[in-house]
N, C-alpha and C positions, 0 to 999 in steps of 0.2 A: 376620437381616434382618427387615424389617417387611412384613407382609402388609396393605396398605392396604385392600383389599377386605374383609378379615376384621374390621378395626377401626373402619371408618368409621361404623358404625351405633350406636356408644356415645358418650355425652356427654363422657366424660373425654378422649377423643382430641382434641376441639376445645379443651379447657382446658389441655393440656400443651404446652410447646414441643417442638421437634424433638429436642433432646438428651434430654429427659426421656422422650419416647416410645421413643427408641432404648434408653435405659437399662432401662426397665421391660418393654418388649414385644418385644425382639429375640429370635429363636430360629431354629433350623434347621428348614426345612419338610420334610415327608415324610422324617423321619430314622428310620433303623433302627439299633439297637445289639444286637449278637449276643454271647452268651457261654454257656458251660456253667454252669448255675445250681446244680446239685446233682450231686455225683459220689460214688458208692459204689464201693469196690473190695474184693475179698475176698482173704484171704491164707490159703493152705493150708500146714499144717506137715507135716513128715515124721514127726513123733512120733505115737504112738497115743493118741488122745483118746477112745477108746470106753469104755464103762462099767467094765469089768474090766481096765483097762490095768495094766501092770506098769512102765510108763515112769516112771523116778524124776523126770524134769523135769516131767512132766505132774502127778504126784502132789504135787510141791512147789508147783506153781501152785495146785492145789485147796486145799491146806492154807493157803497164804498168803491167798487171798481168803476162805476160810472164817473165818480168824482176823480179817481185816479187817472182815468183815460182822458178826461177833459183837461187835466193838468199837463199832459204830455205836449211837447212842443211840435213844431212843424218840420223838424229836422231829423225825423226817424229816431228820436231819442227814446230811451227806455226809462221806465219808472222804477220804483223800489218799494218793497214791503218789508218792514222790519217786525219780526216776531220776538218780542221782549222776553217772553218766558224762557226761550231757549237760546236767546242771543244769536239769531240767525237773520241775515239779510237775503231776500230773494229778488231776483230781477223780474220786473213786470213787463211783458212784451205783448204787442198787438199781434194776434195770430188768428188764423182760421183753420181749425184742425177737426177733421171728421164732422163737418157741418155745424155741430152744436157747441164745440169748445172754442171760445174766443177769448179766454183768459188763460195766460201762460205764466206761471211763476217758476223761474228757473234758478237752480243752484249750479252755476256754470261748470261745465265739463262732467258734472256727476249725474244730475237728473233733472227732468222737467215735470211740472205738475199742471195738467190741463183742466180747467173748470168749465162747466157748462151752466151759466146762470139760469137758463131756460131749457127744459127738456120737453119732448113731445108727450102727448097722452099715449097710453096703450091702445091697441086695436079696438078694444071695447069701450074706450073712453075713460077708463079707470086710472089707477096709479101707473106711473111711467115705469117701464122696464129698463130704460136707458141709465146707465151709471152717470152720475153727475161729476165724477172725477176720474181721470186716467193718468197714470204716472208712468213715465218712460225713464227707466234706468239706463244710462249710457254705458257703452262698452268699457270706457276707462275705469269707471267705478267697479264694474263687475270683474275686471281683470286684476285689479290691485286689492280689492276687499273680499271678493267671492260673493256668490249670489246671496247667501243667508245675511251676511253683514250689510251688503248693499241694500237689500230689501228693508232690513230693520232700521238702518240709518235714514233712508228716505221716508219710511212710514212714520217715523218719529216726527218728522216735519209735517206730514199730512195730518197727524193727530193734533199737532199744535195749532195748525190752520183751522181745523174743524173746531177746536175748543175756543179760538179767538172769535169765531162768528156764532158760537153756540149751536153748532150742527152735531147731530147724532149719527154715528156710523153704523149702518146695518150689517153689511158684510163686505169682504175683500176677496177678489178672485183673479186668476191669471187672465190676461187679455191677449197678449202675443208673446211667444217665446222663440228665440232663435238659438238652435243648437249648432255649434261649429266645431270642426276639426281642422287644426292647422298642421300641415305635414310637409316634410322634405322627401318623402318616400319616392316620389316620381322624379327621376332624373331627366326624362324626356317626355313632358306632358303633351307635346304636340302629337307625337305618334300614339300615345295612349288614348287620347280623346279625339282622334280622327273619327268623322261620322261613321265610317265603315266598322271600325273597331268598337266604338261606343255602342252602336246598334246591336252588335253581337253579344255584348256583355250585359246590357241593361235589362232588368226585370222590374217592370212597374206598370202602372195603369194610366200614366200620362200619355197624351196623344202624340205630341211632338217635342222635339228638343230644339232650343234656340242657341245658335253659335255666334260668338264674336271673335274675329281673328285680327291679328296685328302683323303688318309687314315688317320683315327683317331684311334690310338691304333691298336688292333688286330681284332676288330669286327665291327667297325663303319666307316663311310665315311661322306664326305661333298661335295656338288657340288659347285665348285668354279667359274665355267665359262660356259656360255651358249651363243652360237653365231649363228646368222642366216645370211646366205649369205656368201660372200667372201670379203676380204678387197679391192679387185679390183673392186667390184660391184659399181653401182651408189649409193646404200645405203647399209650399213653394220650395223647390230644391234648386240650388245653384252651386256650381263648382268653378272656381276661378282662381287666377293668380293674385294672391293677396299682396305680394311684394310690389307688383306693378300698381295696384290700386293705391297703396299708401303713398307711393312716390308720385304718381300723376295727380292724385287728388290733394296731395300735399298736406295731409293731416294724419293724426295718430302715429307720429314717428316713434313713440314709446314701444310700439310693437317690435322694432329692431332690437331693443335692449331685452325685452322679454324672450324673443326667439333666441337671442345669444345666451342668455342665462339658462335656458332649457336645451341648448345644443342644437337647435334646428339650423342655425347658420354658424359659420365660422367667423373669426376675426377679420379675415380677408373679405367675406361677404359683407360684414358690417362696414368696412372701409368703403367698399364700392357703393353700397346702398345709401350711405350718408351723403356721398357726393351727388348721387342721382337725386336725392331728396332736395338738396340745396339748389340744384339746377331745375328741378321740377320736370325731369325728362327721364323716361324709361330707357330711351336709346343711349343715353349718356353712359350707361354701364360699360359700353365698350371703350369709351374714352377714359373712364375711371379705371379700367383695368390697365390701360396704357400708363396712367398716372402711378399706379401701384408698381408697375415694372420700372418706370423711370426713377422711383425712390428706392427700390429694393433689388433691382436686377443689377448684373455686373458686366454684361457684354457691352463694350463701349459703343459700337455702331447702333445697336438696338436702343440703348438708353438715349442716345443722341436723337435718333429718329423719333422716338416717343416724345421727347421734349419739343422737337421742332413741330410735330403735329399738334401738341397741346397749345403751343405758342402761335399756331397758325402760320408759321413760316412755311410749312408744307401743308397742303390741302387735298389730301387723297379723297377718293369717293367713299361712300359708306361701305361698300363691299370690301375695300382694301382695309379699312379700320377694323371691320369685323374679323377679317382673316388674320391680321396682325395680332389682335387681342387674343384670339384662340390659339395662335402659335406660341405666344409668350406666357400666357396665364391660364390657370384652370377655369373651367365653367363654374358658374355660380350655383348655390343651392337655392332652388326656387321653392317658395312656400306656397303651397296650394291650399285653399280653403274649401272644405265641403260644408255646406250650410243648409239646414232645414228651417224654414220659417213656418211656424205653426200658429194658427189663429184659434181664438176661443170657439169658433164654430166647430173646430175639429176636437179640441181638448175637452170640451164639455161632455163628450160621450165617453171619456175614459172611465173605466171601472177601477178606481183607485183602491190599492191594497192598504189597509190600516196597519202599516209597519209599526207606528208609534201611536200613543194616545196623545193627540194634539188638542184635546178639549180645553186645556189651560191657555191656549193662544186665542181664545174667544173669536172675534169676528174674523180673524186671520187664519182660521183652521184650515181652510181650503188651500191656501198658499203653501202651508207646511206639509199637508198631505200630498200635494202635487209634487213638491220638491223631494219628498221621501220616495216617490215613485219614479224619480228621474231615470234611473238605469232601466227600468222596464219600458218606459216611454222611448228611450233611445233605441233599445233592442227592437221595439216594434217599428219605429221609423226606418231603421237601417236594414230591416228584413222585409217587412210587409209592404211598406210604402215605396221604397226604392232600394235596389241593391245592385251590385255588379258581380257577375259570375265569369267563369272561364269561357273563353271564346269558342272552344270546341268541347265536344262530349255528347251528352244526351241530346236527342233531337228536340226534347222539351227543355227549353232554356231554364224553366223554373226548377228543374231537378238537378241542374249542374251545381257543383261546388262553388263557393265563393272564390273570386280571384284573390291573389296575394294582397293587393292594395286594400281591398274591402275587408278581408279577414283581419288584417292588422288594425284597420280602423275600428272594427267592432270589438277588438280586444283592448282597446285603449282604456286606461283606468278612468273611472268616473269619480273624480274628486273635486272638491270645491277649490278651484284654483285661486288661491289668495297669496299674497306676498308677505314675507316678514317685514317688520318695521325697517330693517336695514335695507331690504330689497325695494321697499316702497321709496326710501330716500334716494336710492341709486337710480330708480326709474324716473323719479321726478327731476333729479339733477340732470339726467341724460336728455330727457324731454326738453328741459329748459335750455340746455346748452345748444341743442340742434336748432331749436326755434330762434335763439339768439343769433346764431350764425346765419340762418336763412334770412331772418329780418334785417340784419346788418347789411348783407349783400343786396337785398331788395332796396334799402334806403339809398346806399351808394349808387346803384344802377339808375334809380329814379332821379337822383341828383344830376348824374351825368346826362341823362336824356333831357332834363329840364334845361341844362346848359345849352344844348343844341338848339332847343326851341326859342331860348331867350337871345342867344348870341350868334345863331347860325352855325354853320360848320366851322369848328375852331380846334386849335391845338392846345387849349388850356389844360392844365393838370387837373386830375380828378379832385384834388384837394381844393383847387379854385372853385370847381363846380359845387362842391359841398358847402363852401363858404358862402357863395352867391345864393344858393338855395335858402340857407338860413338867414343871411343878413338882408335879404330883400323882403322879409316878412313885414306886412303892414298891420294896422290895427284890426282890419277885418280878418286877416289870417290868424292873428293871435286869438281873437274872439272864437273863431271857428275851431282853432286847435284846442282851446280850453273846453269848449263844448264836447268836442270829440274825446278828449281825455276823461272828462267826467262820465261820459257814456261807457268808455272802456273800463273805468274803475268799477262800474257796476257789472259789466259783462264777464270780467276775469275772476278766476277763482283765487281768493286770497290765501288758501292753504297751499295751493301749488306754487304761488309766487311769493311766499313768505321770505323776508330777509333779502339780502343783497347778493347778487350773482357776481362771483369772481371779484374783481378789483373795482367795481363800479360805485363804491361807497362815496368817493369824493370826486368833485369836479375840478380838475386842475387846469382850468383854462381861464384866460383873460381876453377881453376884446377891446381894442383901442379904436376910438372915433377918430377918423382921419381929419375931420374938420376942426375939432377942438383939442384933440390929444388926450381926452378923458379916457381913463382905464376903467373898465367894468368887470367885476367878477360875476359869478353866476347869479347871485341874489340881486345885486344892483342892476344887472342887465334885465332881469325878469321884471323888477319894479319899473324900470325906465321904459320897457316896451309896452307896458300896460297904460302909460300916460298918453292919452290921445294927442295932447299938444305937441309931442315930440315928432309927430308924423306930418307930412305935407297935408295941406288943406284938402287936396283931392284924394287922399288916402292911398296914394301910390308910392310915397316916399319910403326910403329904407334907411338902414343904419349907415 
């Protein structure tokens, strides 16, 4: 829907017809979207993983990964573990996680399996209470599959890994669960979360709140991050601008598509955020708004001014750019994330209600019982652990009614957010397209910078810079590139990158050697580059 009061103060709303306004600026007001954003679970084996174990299966596992690690090179390369029974390849990485876990098997972008080849004794010297395996399910898998399917898919790999080494699983339990709510409810988070207002509204037992602010121009600011407690606490609460995090950290661009699908942002917001993501700059949103007006506005003077600013023919200060963007285009929908990070030390005390008989799930019963109680857990967290109430009223804040924002948050439907196959394909395609555009610009910019370093300050065309960057490759460069490509082949998810993107199926280029006149297509060029005799003896020669 269109919020006329929200859009009437900007020039472009008077210049677009009704259909264009609906296309670009429609969104769902006061929208909340809930999901479990990160899920860790631990797996306890019946086998003895203590230092001086005599368990043959555990000793075999230690020998296997010791051999794998010895085979890794000195170039920060990753290994690979192939599980033949389920036809899955996992990336083996050198890590140090939570002291004991130094084996990481990763299914890229979906989940990581951390193994501890050695665990400590219990306080009394008996069997260890430390879980030998911890699995981290990443947010992407949780958002596209839902928590149940994500757990079951990852646990299938864990069981296959245990079967490969002959390990017996004792039980599985939650380790860390992050509950999040994405919302466009707040049009002005800066005023809502000012320390004065926030202190009047918060009801909790946390001692202090941590704030992170961001400067806007020379006279204004925004509050990007509010946290209560510490990350190591049983429960850690944080509220922050999710849009800015995605843009500045330059990861998880698929959130843009999910927010658009659920109406949290408009097509106009998506247009601006994509350009900010490619620039890796949150402040660029004001320039992106000028881009939008330059493309869709109709006032000749303003269109010309926007284009001159974007082409750097005119270089006004930040304050001028901000003021012009606000005059010409509407404000963006900001997606705020409210997140509760809960640890096992907190959740182990939950008195779970047996809504279903999960005895058939065997060693995973605790996980299914926990997920069945998800709504009760969320109600407890958003009421007893931390809540926001009205700023005025009863002298005892704890008796005041919830503020509108918090009431709407608690009324959000608790569903397993999972996408249909068509939606999954849409998100994958969108994520890939945005990554392609970002990577392409990064490659071109790097080639231009390399040209300056090689040839000093010059006026060569960017095409020349790209050619020089490629054609100056020597045998060492080719060897390093091959090593890097093999590493990335293991690190990237084959499901997410299946098939050819757009028109990249064929390479329609040829290269001519200026000294001999020989013409090389891609295959011939690749073969020729790998022949060391074609390079200068000092290894610095090029094509």
